[in-house]
Structure formats: C-alpha cells, structure tokens
C-alpha positions as CSV (number, residue, x, y, z in Angstrom):
1,X,1.8,26.0,31.2
2,X,3.7,28.6,33.8
3,X,5.4,31.0,32.1
4,X,8.1,33.4,33.1
5,X,6.8,37.2,33.6
6,X,9.5,38.6,31.6
7,X,8.5,36.5,28.3
8,X,6.1,38.2,26.7
9,X,5.9,36.3,22.9
10,X,6.4,32.7,23.8
11,X,8.1,29.6,21.6
12,X,5.3,27.3,23.7
13,X,2.7,26.8,25.3
14,X,0.2,24.0,26.9
15,X,-2.8,23.1,24.9
16,X,-3.8,21.2,27.7
17,X,-7.1,22.0,30.4
18,X,-8.2,19.5,32.7
19,X,-9.6,16.9,30.8
20,X,-6.1,15.8,29.9
21,X,-5.7,15.8,33.6
22,X,-8.5,13.8,34.2
23,X,-7.6,11.7,31.8
24,X,-3.9,11.1,33.0
25,X,-5.4,9.9,36.5
26,X,-7.6,7.6,34.7
27,X,-4.6,5.7,33.2
28,X,-3.4,5.9,36.5
29,X,-6.2,4.5,38.2
30,X,-6.3,1.7,35.6
31,X,-2.7,0.3,36.5
32,X,-1.5,0.3,32.6
33,X,1.2,1.8,31.7
34,X,2.9,1.0,28.9
35,X,0.4,1.2,25.4
36,X,-2.9,-0.2,25.7
37,X,-6.2,0.2,24.6
38,X,-6.3,4.2,24.9
39,X,-3.7,4.1,23.1
40,X,-5.4,2.3,20.3
41,X,-8.5,4.0,20.4
42,X,-6.1,7.2,19.8
43,X,-4.4,5.4,16.4
44,X,-7.9,4.3,15.3
45,X,-9.1,7.8,15.8
46,X,-5.7,9.2,14.6
47,X,-6.3,6.9,11.2
48,X,-10.2,8.3,11.3
49,X,-9.4,11.7,11.0
50,X,-6.6,11.2,8.2
51,X,-9.0,9.1,5.9
52,X,-6.5,6.2,6.4
53,X,-6.3,2.4,7.2
54,X,-3.5,2.9,9.4
55,X,-1.4,5.0,12.8
56,X,1.1,3.4,14.6
57,X,1.6,5.9,17.3
58,X,5.0,5.3,18.9
59,X,7.4,7.6,21.5
60,X,8.0,10.7,19.7
61,X,8.5,12.3,15.8
62,X,12.0,10.7,15.6
63,X,11.0,6.9,16.4
64,X,7.9,7.6,13.9
65,X,11.0,8.4,10.8
66,X,13.2,5.5,12.2
67,X,10.3,3.0,11.5
68,X,9.1,4.2,8.4
69,X,12.8,4.0,6.8
70,X,13.5,0.9,8.5
71,X,10.2,-0.5,7.3
72,X,11.2,1.0,4.2
73,X,14.1,-1.0,3.8
74,X,13.2,-4.3,5.3
75,X,10.0,-4.5,3.2
76,X,10.6,-7.0,-0.1
77,X,8.1,-5.0,-1.2
78,X,9.9,-2.2,-1.3
79,X,12.6,-1.3,-4.1
80,X,14.7,0.7,-1.2
81,X,17.6,-1.4,0.0
82,X,21.4,-0.4,1.5
83,X,23.3,1.8,-1.3
84,X,20.7,3.3,-2.2
85,X,19.9,7.0,-2.9
86,X,17.2,9.0,-1.0
87,X,16.9,12.7,-1.9
88,X,15.7,15.1,1.1
89,X,16.3,18.5,1.3
90,X,19.2,20.6,3.1
91,X,17.2,21.8,5.6
92,X,15.1,20.1,8.3
93,X,15.7,18.5,12.0
94,X,18.4,16.0,12.3
95,X,16.4,12.7,12.3
96,X,14.9,13.6,9.5
97,X,18.5,12.4,8.5
98,X,19.8,9.7,11.0
99,X,17.7,6.8,10.0
100,X,18.6,6.8,6.3
101,X,22.1,6.8,7.5
102,X,21.6,4.3,9.9
103,X,20.2,2.0,7.0
104,X,23.2,2.5,4.8
105,X,21.4,4.8,2.4
106,X,23.3,7.5,0.4
107,X,21.5,10.8,1.4
108,X,21.3,13.2,-1.7
109,X,20.4,16.5,-0.3
110,X,18.7,19.6,-2.5
111,X,18.6,23.2,-1.8
112,X,14.9,24.2,-0.6
113,X,13.0,27.5,-2.0
114,X,14.0,29.9,0.1
115,X,10.2,31.0,-0.4
116,X,8.4,27.9,0.9
117,X,11.4,26.8,3.0
118,X,10.8,23.3,1.5
119,X,12.3,21.3,-1.5
120,X,13.2,23.0,-4.6
121,X,11.4,20.6,-6.8
122,X,13.2,22.3,-10.0
123,X,16.2,20.4,-9.3
124,X,15.1,16.8,-8.4
125,X,15.7,16.1,-12.2
126,X,19.1,16.8,-12.3
127,X,20.3,14.3,-9.3
128,X,18.1,11.6,-10.4
129,X,20.5,8.6,-10.7
130,X,20.3,4.7,-11.6
131,X,20.3,4.2,-8.1
132,X,18.1,6.9,-6.5
133,X,14.6,5.3,-5.5
134,X,13.0,7.3,-2.6
135,X,12.0,11.2,-2.0
136,X,12.1,11.6,1.6
137,X,10.2,15.0,1.7
138,X,9.4,17.5,4.9
139,X,6.3,19.8,4.9
140,X,9.0,22.4,7.2
141,X,7.6,24.5,10.0
142,X,4.0,23.6,9.1
143,X,3.6,24.5,5.0
144,X,3.1,21.4,2.4
145,X,5.2,20.9,-0.7
146,X,3.6,21.4,-4.1
147,X,2.2,17.3,-4.0
148,X,1.4,17.0,-8.0
149,X,4.3,18.7,-9.1
150,X,6.7,16.0,-6.7
151,X,4.3,13.4,-7.8
152,X,4.8,13.6,-11.7
153,X,8.5,13.6,-10.9
154,X,8.4,10.5,-8.8
155,X,6.0,8.7,-11.4
156,X,8.4,9.8,-13.9
157,X,11.3,8.0,-12.9
158,X,10.3,5.6,-10.3
159,X,11.0,7.2,-7.1
160,X,9.6,6.3,-3.5
161,X,7.4,9.2,-1.7
162,X,8.3,9.0,2.3
163,X,6.9,12.2,4.1
164,X,8.5,13.5,7.2
165,X,5.2,15.6,8.4
166,X,6.7,15.6,12.0
167,X,5.7,20.4,12.0
168,X,2.5,20.1,9.7
169,X,-0.4,18.6,11.2
170,X,-3.8,19.8,9.8
171,X,-1.7,21.1,6.5
172,X,-3.8,20.9,3.1
173,X,-2.8,20.4,0.0
174,X,-5.5,20.8,-2.5
175,X,-7.8,19.0,0.1
176,X,-5.9,16.4,0.6
177,X,-3.8,16.7,4.6
178,X,-0.2,16.3,4.5
179,X,1.4,12.9,5.8
180,X,-1.0,11.1,3.2
181,X,0.6,12.0,0.0
182,X,3.6,9.4,0.5
183,X,3.8,5.4,1.0
184,X,4.2,6.4,4.6
185,X,4.0,10.1,6.9
186,X,4.9,10.5,10.2
187,X,3.8,13.1,12.7
188,X,5.0,14.5,16.2
189,X,2.7,15.5,19.2
190,X,5.8,16.7,21.5
191,X,4.9,19.5,23.6
192,X,6.2,22.1,21.1
193,X,3.9,20.6,18.0
194,X,0.0,21.2,17.6
195,X,-1.3,18.3,19.3
196,X,0.8,17.3,22.4
197,X,0.8,13.9,24.3
198,X,4.2,15.3,25.8
199,X,6.2,13.1,23.8
200,X,4.7,10.9,21.2
201,X,4.8,10.3,17.8
202,X,2.8,8.6,14.5
203,X,3.1,7.3,11.2
204,X,0.2,7.0,8.8
205,X,0.1,4.1,6.1
206,X,-2.4,2.5,3.8
207,X,0.0,-0.3,3.5
208,X,-1.9,-3.6,5.1
209,X,1.8,-5.1,5.5
210,X,3.7,-1.9,6.0
211,X,1.3,-1.4,9.2
212,X,1.8,-4.7,10.9
213,X,6.2,-4.2,10.5
214,X,5.6,-1.1,12.2
215,X,3.7,-2.7,15.0
216,X,5.9,-5.4,15.4
217,X,9.2,-3.1,14.7
218,X,8.2,-0.8,17.4
219,X,7.6,-3.2,20.2
220,X,11.6,-5.4,19.9
221,X,10.2,-6.9,16.8
222,X,8.2,-9.5,17.8
223,X,4.8,-10.9,17.1
224,X,2.6,-10.1,20.1
225,X,0.5,-7.8,18.7
226,X,0.4,-9.2,15.3
227,X,-3.1,-10.4,14.4
228,X,-3.4,-14.4,14.3
229,X,-3.6,-14.0,9.7
230,X,-0.5,-11.4,9.0
231,X,1.5,-10.7,6.6
232,X,4.7,-10.8,8.4
233,X,5.1,-14.0,10.4
234,X,2.8,-17.2,10.5
235,X,2.0,-17.3,14.5
236,X,2.2,-21.2,16.2
237,X,-1.1,-20.4,17.7
238,X,0.1,-21.2,21.1
239,X,-0.4,-18.0,23.1
240,X,2.8,-18.6,25.4
241,X,4.9,-19.6,22.6
242,X,3.8,-16.2,21.2
243,X,4.7,-13.5,23.4
244,X,8.6,-13.8,22.8
245,X,8.8,-14.1,18.9
246,X,11.1,-12.2,17.2
247,X,11.3,-11.9,13.7
248,X,12.5,-7.9,12.7
249,X,15.2,-6.1,14.1
250,X,13.0,-4.1,16.4
251,X,13.4,-1.3,19.1
252,X,11.6,-0.5,22.1
253,X,9.7,2.6,20.9
254,X,6.3,1.9,22.6
255,X,4.3,4.8,23.9
256,X,2.9,5.2,26.6
257,X,-0.6,4.8,27.9
258,X,-0.8,8.0,29.3
259,X,0.4,9.1,25.5
260,X,-3.1,7.9,24.4
261,X,-5.2,9.3,26.8
262,X,-3.9,13.0,26.0
263,X,-4.1,12.3,22.6
264,X,-7.7,10.9,22.7
265,X,-8.6,14.6,24.0
266,X,-6.0,16.9,22.4
267,X,-8.0,15.7,19.0
268,X,-11.3,17.0,20.1
269,X,-9.2,20.2,19.7
270,X,-7.5,19.9,16.5
271,X,-10.0,22.3,14.9
272,X,-9.9,25.3,17.0
273,X,-6.3,24.9,17.3
274,X,-6.0,25.1,13.2
275,X,-7.8,27.6,13.7
276,X,-6.0,29.9,16.1
277,X,-3.1,29.3,14.5
278,X,-4.3,30.4,11.0
279,X,-5.9,33.4,12.4
280,X,-2.4,34.3,14.0
281,X,-1.0,34.0,10.8
282,X,-2.6,36.5,9.0
283,X,-2.6,38.7,11.6
284,X,2.0,37.8,11.5
285,X,2.1,38.3,7.5
286,X,-0.1,41.4,7.6
287,X,2.6,43.1,9.7
288,X,5.7,41.5,8.2
289,X,4.6,43.5,4.8
290,X,5.4,46.7,6.4
291,X,9.1,45.8,8.2
292,X,11.9,46.0,5.4
293,X,14.2,43.2,5.9
294,X,12.2,40.4,6.5
295,X,11.2,36.9,4.2
296,X,8.7,35.2,5.7
297,X,7.8,32.1,4.2
298,X,5.4,31.8,1.6
299,X,2.3,29.6,1.9
300,X,1.6,26.5,-0.3
301,X,-2.2,24.7,-0.4
302,X,-3.1,25.6,3.3
303,X,-0.4,25.8,5.5
304,X,-1.2,24.8,9.7
305,X,1.9,27.5,10.9
306,X,3.4,25.7,13.4
307,X,5.2,28.5,13.4
308,X,6.5,31.7,11.9
309,X,9.8,31.9,10.0
310,X,11.9,35.1,9.3
311,X,14.5,35.5,7.1
312,X,16.7,38.5,7.4
313,X,17.7,40.8,4.1
314,X,18.4,43.6,3.0
315,X,19.2,46.1,6.5
316,X,18.6,43.1,8.5
317,X,21.0,41.1,6.0
318,X,23.5,39.3,8.6
319,X,22.5,40.9,12.3
320,X,21.0,37.9,13.3
321,X,22.9,38.6,16.4
322,X,21.4,41.9,17.3
323,X,18.2,40.3,16.5
324,X,17.8,37.3,18.5
325,X,20.1,39.7,21.4
326,X,17.3,42.2,21.1
327,X,13.8,39.3,21.0
328,X,16.0,38.3,24.3
329,X,15.6,41.1,25.6
330,X,12.3,42.5,25.0
331,X,11.1,38.8,25.9
332,X,10.6,37.5,22.5
333,X,11.8,34.0,22.1
334,X,12.7,32.2,19.4
335,X,15.3,29.5,17.3
336,X,17.2,28.8,14.2
337,X,15.2,27.6,11.6
338,X,15.3,23.9,12.6
339,X,19.4,23.0,12.2
340,X,19.8,25.4,8.9
341,X,21.9,24.2,5.9
342,X,21.7,20.3,8.1
343,X,25.1,20.2,5.7
344,X,27.7,22.0,7.5
345,X,27.2,19.8,11.0
346,X,30.1,18.0,12.1
347,X,27.9,14.9,12.5
348,X,28.3,14.6,8.3
349,X,31.5,12.8,8.9
350,X,29.4,10.0,9.8
351,X,27.2,9.9,5.9
352,X,27.1,9.0,3.1
353,X,26.1,11.4,1.3
354,X,25.8,13.6,-2.4
355,X,26.3,17.3,-1.4
356,X,26.1,20.2,-4.1
357,X,29.2,22.5,-3.9
358,X,26.9,24.9,-3.1
359,X,23.2,25.2,-1.2
360,X,23.0,29.2,-1.0
361,X,19.6,28.9,-0.3
362,X,19.9,26.6,2.8
363,X,22.9,28.8,3.6
364,X,20.9,32.1,3.8
365,X,18.5,29.9,6.3
366,X,21.6,28.8,8.1
367,X,22.7,32.3,8.7
368,X,20.0,35.2,8.7
369,X,16.9,32.4,9.6
370,X,14.7,32.5,12.9
371,X,11.3,31.4,13.9
372,X,8.9,32.3,16.1
373,X,6.3,30.8,18.1
374,X,2.4,29.9,17.4
375,X,-0.3,29.2,19.3
376,X,-3.9,28.3,19.9
377,X,-4.7,31.4,21.6
378,X,-4.9,34.9,19.6
379,X,-0.9,36.8,19.5
380,X,-2.6,40.2,18.6
381,X,-0.4,41.9,21.2
382,X,2.5,39.4,21.0
383,X,2.8,40.2,17.0
384,X,2.7,43.8,17.7
385,X,5.3,43.9,20.0
386,X,7.5,41.4,17.4
387,X,6.5,44.3,14.7
388,X,8.0,47.1,17.1
389,X,10.8,45.6,18.0
390,X,12.3,44.7,14.4
391,X,11.7,48.1,13.5
392,X,13.3,49.0,16.5
393,X,16.5,47.3,15.5
394,X,16.3,48.1,11.4
395,X,16.4,52.6,12.7
C-alpha cells in the first residue's frame, strides 16, 4: 500500500503481497466471481484454524452480525424473540447494535470497565430481568472478555452468549480463541483488521442447524446451497425446482470469490501477523508507562491488539481536540474508540432500549478516548514518535 509521505504512523496498512495478487488473477481467469470453491476452501480452513465445526463467510463483519442475530431469533431452538432483552456494552461499533434493533429486540446497555474497555461484568446481574435472554459480548480492540465470569453469570440466569469478535481475531482467553465462546462468534476481514480479504466477514458456530440457516440466509433465504439432508427444509430432489425455493427471509450478503482467494493467502500469515502485533504492544505499553496523563487498555487473557487505545486523564483530560490536531500535524493518524458511548448518538431514537441514567466510563471514552493503529511490522520508530508527541502536548 502506498501512503502519503506526511503520514508517520498510519492507522491501517496492507498485509498483501504478490500471493494475494496472484490469487486475484487466478479468480479472474476462472471466470467465477460470486462465492465458489475458494470461498468454500477459506471457510473450511478458517473453521479448522479455530477448531469449530462451521465457518460461514459473508461480505462484511457487519453482515456477519446481522446474520448471527437473524438466525438466533428465527431458530425455534433458541429462546430469543422480538421483545426480549439483550445485554450489550455501551461502547462498540454501530453494527453491533443495529441487528438487535432490526429484529425487535430490546437492548439493555451496560457501562464498560474503563481499563479493559469491555462489558463491566459486575453490573450485569443488576439488569437481568424476566425477558433478558442473551448477552452480545464484544471483544473490543482485540481484548478478550473474562469468559469464565461471563459464563457463570449466563448459566445462572439462562442467558445465551453471542460474540462480536470482529476486532479480535487471534485473541485468546485461557488458551481458547475468542469468537468460539458463544453460540455464534462473528469476525471481520475488512482492510484495517488483522487479516484483509478487502471486504468480508465470517460467523463461526458448532451448531449444525444454525450453520445451515446462515448458509441459506446469506443467499436470499433459498435452499440451493443446503445439503440434500438438511435441518431447514426438505428438498424436492429435482435440482431445477430447488434453484429458487425460498424458505427463510434472507439477504444477499454473499462474499465474492476473490475475497475467499485472498483469505486463503491471509490465513497463512496469521502467526507472523499476531507475533508482530504483540511485539508492538510490548513496545507501546512500555512507552506509555513513561507518559503522564494516558490510560491504556489492560489486557485480559491474550489480546490480539487490534489497535492501541489512549484515554486522556490528568494533565491531558479534556484536551482530546488538542491531541488530535497535534497528532495530525505530526503525521499520526487516529480515530475515536469505535463509536464511543453509543447511546449518545441520535440514531438511538429508533431503538427500544434500556439506558442507565449515567454511563460515566463510556462517557470518558466518548470524550477523552482515541486509538492509534497496530500493524504486522515493527512500530518501534512510530511508537517513539507517538511518545515524543504526547510528551510535547503535556508540556
């Protein structure tokens, strides 16, 4: 990827080389553009990598969240119906929340832990009511939740756990990969994420019925890609008749064959990508320990370090605008920490939601939070520049 010479510390860079480009050209030569054998191979390899039974690829992480929620609501084996409540963290990306709203679920917002940036698990039991049926757990910026504690709460109250793992490919909690703790776990392979199929997402599950529903729902809700013996709808046995038989209210969120081809090459690079990101995290944490006025994310389990968060406090509290402008002048790209306190967005008028009177930690992220990128190569010089820039602002 070519970037502007003025950018010293970019937010995102390409993990591609000639292998991905060769894979794209092979797809073009095959004249098969919508999902085909390369997507299927990518799904198989992705599922094997995470030791789960099924991976279903779609065109984005947002679509992965959409299908996961849709299938959870439509599956008669899962006790989740319109009007039921789902617990969510107050800080996440918009498309964590939208599918819940679109399927008639009531969102119960809970404040975050200011250090981990994930759900404050100590607040969950206080909001569980008779219609609370699920937790949609978000592993933010690569950081796992404490799934032992979450599972204990969920089991006590009969709650289903679903995972938005779109920012946390490769993260682990007690040796187990995030995205595999819930009934379904979602992933993103958008350009700025750990691996890049350019646009893409996946849903992981061990549940056969859910996997078949996902396959149907991503392609119009038809039966075409389902096996003859399936759990969704009996096929006629006549291939022509089964081409356009619609059994679920689906979408067209199919991935492109080029995305599957790129994904196959990207999977090979995951070990080195994660190794570099974790080495950069060590550099970042050591450097930030020398800077007064910056709170960084506390690792739970083994983070895959999507990016590096900064919450300004002390001498830097209330000065995010100054920090952002100084970063820009120094060539350091940064962004808000996802959507900040999502409940402060005007779109909330469309939601059926329970929002606490105060969300003080989500508000701190909203007002004083930002993050910088992490990459698959050493950031020693970039982190030194970041540190020097922060020191200059403080003084």
